[in-house]
C-alpha positions in Angstrom: -89.8 80.2 46.0 -86.6 82.4 46.1 -83.2 80.9 45.1 -79.9 81.7 43.6 -79.0 80.0 40.2 -75.7 79.4 38.5 -76.3 80.2 34.8 -72.9 79.7 33.4 -69.3 78.8 34.7 -66.9 81.6 35.0 -67.2 84.9 36.9 -69.5 84.5 39.9 -70.4 88.1 39.8 -71.9 87.7 36.4 -73.1 84.0 36.4 -75.2 83.9 39.8 -78.8 85.2 39.6 -81.6 85.5 42.1 -84.7 83.7 40.6 -88.1 82.5 41.7 -88.5 78.7 41.4 -91.5 76.4 41.8 -92.2 75.2 45.4 -90.9 71.6 45.7 -93.2 68.4 45.8 -94.5 67.2 49.0 -92.2 64.8 50.9 -92.4 61.1 49.8 -91.6 58.1 51.9 -88.5 58.5 53.9 -88.3 62.2 52.9 -88.7 65.6 54.7 -89.2 69.1 53.5 -86.7 71.5 54.9 -86.8 75.3 55.2 -83.4 76.7 54.7 -82.5 79.5 57.4 -78.9 80.6 56.6 -76.1 79.5 54.3 -72.6 80.7 54.1 -70.7 81.6 51.0 -67.7 79.2 51.1 -64.5 79.1 48.8 -66.0 75.7 47.5 -69.1 77.6 46.2 -66.7 80.0 44.3 -64.9 76.9 42.8 -68.3 75.4 41.9 -69.2 78.8 40.0 -65.9 78.7 38.1 -66.3 74.9 37.1 -63.3 74.0 39.3 -65.0 71.9 41.9 -65.6 68.1 42.0 -69.3 68.9 42.0 -70.2 70.5 38.5 -73.9 70.4 38.0 -75.8 70.8 34.6 -76.6 74.4 34.4 -78.8 76.3 35.0 -78.6 75.0 38.7 -79.1 76.2 42.3 -75.8 75.9 44.1 -74.6 76.3 47.8 -72.9 73.6 49.7 -73.7 74.2 53.3 -76.5 75.3 55.1 -78.8 74.9 58.1 -82.7 74.7 58.2 -85.9 73.6 59.9 -88.0 70.5 59.1 -91.4 71.8 57.8 -93.1 68.5 56.8 -92.3 64.8 57.2 -93.2 62.1 54.8 -94.3 58.5 55.6 -92.0 56.2 57.5 -89.9 59.1 59.0 -89.3 58.1 62.7 -86.2 60.1 63.7 -87.1 63.6 62.9 -90.0 65.9 64.0 -91.5 69.0 62.5 -89.5 72.0 63.8 -86.1 70.1 64.3 -83.1 72.2 63.3 -80.9 70.2 60.9 -77.8 70.6 58.8 -78.0 69.9 55.2 -75.6 67.4 53.7 -72.7 68.8 51.4 -73.8 68.9 47.8 -77.5 69.3 48.2 -77.3 72.9 46.7 -79.1 74.8 49.4 -79.3 78.3 48.0 -83.2 78.1 47.9 -85.7 78.5 50.4 -87.2 74.9 50.5 -86.0 71.4 49.4 -87.1 67.9 49.7 -84.3 65.6 51.0 -84.0 62.1 52.4 -84.5 61.9 56.1 -81.3 59.8 56.6 -79.2 62.6 55.1 -80.0 65.0 57.9 -78.3 65.6 61.3 -80.3 67.1 64.1 -78.5 70.0 65.7 -79.1 71.7 69.2 -82.1 73.9 69.1 -80.6 76.4 71.4 -77.5 77.3 69.4 -77.2 80.4 67.0 -78.4 79.1 63.5 -76.0 81.5 62.0 -73.1 79.7 63.5 -74.6 76.3 62.8 -75.1 77.2 59.2 -71.2 76.8 59.0 -71.0 73.5 60.8 -70.7 70.9 58.1 -67.4 72.0 56.2 -64.9 74.0 58.2 -65.3 72.1 61.7 -64.9 68.6 60.4 -62.1 69.8 58.1 -60.2 71.2 61.0 -61.0 68.1 62.9 -59.6 65.7 60.2 -56.6 67.9 59.5 -55.4 67.5 63.0 -56.3 63.7 63.2 -55.4 62.3 59.9 -51.6 62.9 59.0 -49.7 62.8 62.4 -50.0 61.6 65.8 -49.8 64.8 67.5 -48.8 65.2 71.2 -49.6 67.8 73.8 -47.2 70.8 73.4 -46.5 70.0 69.7 -46.4 73.0 67.6 -48.4 73.4 64.4 -48.4 76.3 62.0 -51.3 77.7 60.0 -51.6 80.5 57.5 -54.7 82.7 57.2 -54.9 82.6 60.8 -57.7 85.2 61.0 -59.9 83.0 58.9 -63.2 81.1 59.8 -61.5 77.7 59.7 -58.8 78.8 61.7 -61.1 79.4 64.5 -61.9 75.7 64.3 -58.2 74.8 64.0 -57.5 76.7 67.1 -60.5 75.3 69.0 -59.6 71.7 68.2 -56.0 72.3 68.7 -56.6 73.6 72.2 -58.6 70.5 73.1 -55.4 68.5 72.1 -53.3 70.9 74.0 -51.3 71.9 71.0 -49.2 75.0 70.5 -50.3 77.1 67.4 -48.2 79.5 65.3 -50.4 81.7 63.2 -49.5 83.6 60.2 -51.5 86.5 59.0 -51.0 89.0 56.0 -52.0 92.3 58.0 -50.3 93.5 61.2 -53.7 94.8 62.4 -55.2 91.5 63.0 -52.0 90.0 65.0 -53.7 91.0 68.4 -57.0 89.4 67.1 -55.5 86.1 66.3 -53.5 86.0 69.4 -56.7 86.6 71.5 -58.4 83.8 69.4 -55.9 81.4 70.8 -52.8 81.4 68.7 -49.7 81.0 70.9 -47.6 83.0 68.6 -48.9 85.3 65.8 -46.4 86.5 63.0 -46.9 88.4 59.8 -46.8 86.1 56.9 -43.5 87.4 55.2 -39.9 86.2 54.7 -39.0 87.4 58.1 -41.2 84.8 59.9 -38.8 82.1 60.3 -36.4 84.2 62.2 -39.0 85.6 64.3 -40.1 82.1 65.1 -36.5 81.1 65.9 -36.4 84.0 68.5 -39.6 83.0 70.3 -39.3 79.3 70.1 -35.5 78.6 70.2 -34.8 75.0 68.8 -38.7 74.0 68.7 -40.2 73.6 65.3 -43.7 72.8 64.1 -44.3 69.4 63.1 -47.3 70.2 60.9 -48.2 73.0 58.8 -51.6 73.5 57.2 -51.9 75.8 54.1 -55.1 77.5 53.2 -53.5 80.0 50.7 -51.1 78.4 48.3 -48.7 80.1 46.0 -45.7 81.8 47.7 -47.5 81.6 51.1 -47.1 77.7 50.7 -43.1 78.1 50.7 -43.2 80.6 53.5 -45.3 78.1 55.7 -43.1 75.2 54.7 -40.0 76.9 55.8 -41.3 76.9 59.4 -41.5 73.1 59.7 -38.8 71.1 61.4 -37.0 68.1 60.4 -39.4 65.4 59.1 -42.3 67.7 59.2 -45.6 67.3 57.4 -47.2 70.0 55.0 -50.9 69.7 54.1 -52.6 71.8 51.4 -56.3 72.1 51.9 -57.3 75.3 50.1 -56.0 77.6 47.3 -57.7 80.9 47.1 -54.8 82.3 45.3 -55.2 79.7 42.5 -51.4 79.6 42.3 -49.2 76.4 42.4 -47.3 75.4 45.6 -44.2 77.3 45.8 -42.1 75.3 48.1 -38.2 75.3 47.9 -36.9 71.8 46.9 -34.2 72.5 49.5 -36.7 72.6 52.3 -38.3 69.4 51.0 -34.9 67.5 50.4 -32.9 68.7 53.5 -35.8 68.6 55.9 -37.3 65.4 54.4 -40.7 67.0 54.4 -44.0 65.1 53.6 -46.4 67.0 51.5 -50.0 66.0 51.4 -53.4 67.3 50.1 -56.8 67.2 51.8 -60.3 67.3 50.5 -63.4 67.0 52.7 -65.1 65.1 49.8 -62.5 62.3 49.9 -64.7 59.0 50.3 -62.4 57.8 53.0 -63.7 60.6 55.5 -67.4 60.0 54.9 -68.1 57.9 57.9 -66.3 60.2 60.2 -68.2 63.4 59.1 -71.5 62.8 61.2 -69.8 62.5 64.4 -67.5 65.5 63.6 -70.4 67.7 62.9 -72.3 66.7 66.0 -69.3 67.5 68.0 -68.9 70.7 66.4 -72.5 71.8 67.0 -72.2 71.2 70.6 -69.0 73.4 70.7 -71.0 76.1 68.9 -73.9 75.7 71.6 -71.3 76.1 74.5 -69.7 79.0 72.7 -66.3 77.1 72.7 -66.0 78.2 69.2 -67.5 81.2 67.6 -66.8 82.4 63.9 -66.8 86.2 63.3 -69.4 87.0 60.6 -68.6 89.9 58.3 -72.0 90.5 56.9 -75.5 88.8 56.1 -77.2 89.3 52.8 -80.7 88.3 51.4 -80.6 85.9 48.4 -81.7 88.9 46.2 -78.5 90.5 47.0 -76.2 87.7 45.8 -74.1 89.7 43.7 -73.2 92.1 46.4 -72.7 89.2 48.8 -70.4 87.3 46.6 -68.3 90.5 45.9 -67.9 91.1 49.8 -67.0 87.3 50.3 -64.2 87.6 47.5 -62.8 90.6 49.4 -62.5 88.6 52.6 -64.4 87.9 55.8 -67.2 85.3 56.5 -70.4 86.3 54.5 -73.8 84.3 55.0 -76.9 84.4 52.9 -80.3 84.8 55.0 -82.4 82.4 53.0 -85.7 82.7 55.1 -87.2 79.5 54.1 -88.2 78.4 57.6 -90.4 81.5 58.4 -94.1 80.8 58.9 
């Protein structure tokens, strides 16, 4: 059975290996055998390789926090699943392997007519976006929110859920050539992520200001995003690919009376909300309400090239191939 194994904590380019592993045991009582179809390379996977994530497995270990697959075999006393069902794997099951046995109660059945590549990304970014918009403020129609990395995969979901709530979305990007792209994706105002953004925002919005800012970058980008908030605004940090501290001016915090929060999908208080959020997102995928651009798809034996591509930018998937007959 093909897999990807983390051999040491540190540089993912050197510590991830393609390996052959024994086939899993037959499913026992209440268990099912799942063949993995696709799995994305997420920022959380990079954090696992560097030993910086909440999940820190004993090495060597298969990793991979998210994926979609087909039920291949059912153990005794499984009543809610059938062979052939497409299912999403729970976060933390480490799915960069072709097949694995899991408890049936951990699985969520997905629409069979939806794109499995899109469904492979349904259990992290969509519920994160949903919770970011529901947890910290009671947002009203026509409220403005501000996001950075507005051309990212999760931004597509923030935009999708934001439009469902009739919110106005200001998106910051680091490259001028993607401004039209994020505007077409649904941002009402798209600006370059630089020190001139507050002035350009004021020209466009007049006295209106965002109530909520969602930071996916950290470092100096956090400070630029916080500057866009209005009086009493809320700033939420939920990712930090720059690995830099939040660089927010104390004057913005003090004189605007800002609230600064942090978000992790692994927070136990969110656990009961995740299945419903995943099912709702799967239906949005099936109806093409949200589609995330995919930069490339790699087989497991090209894991080093896949990770290098993911680190450069763009959404990269692994084609695991575990559900093929």
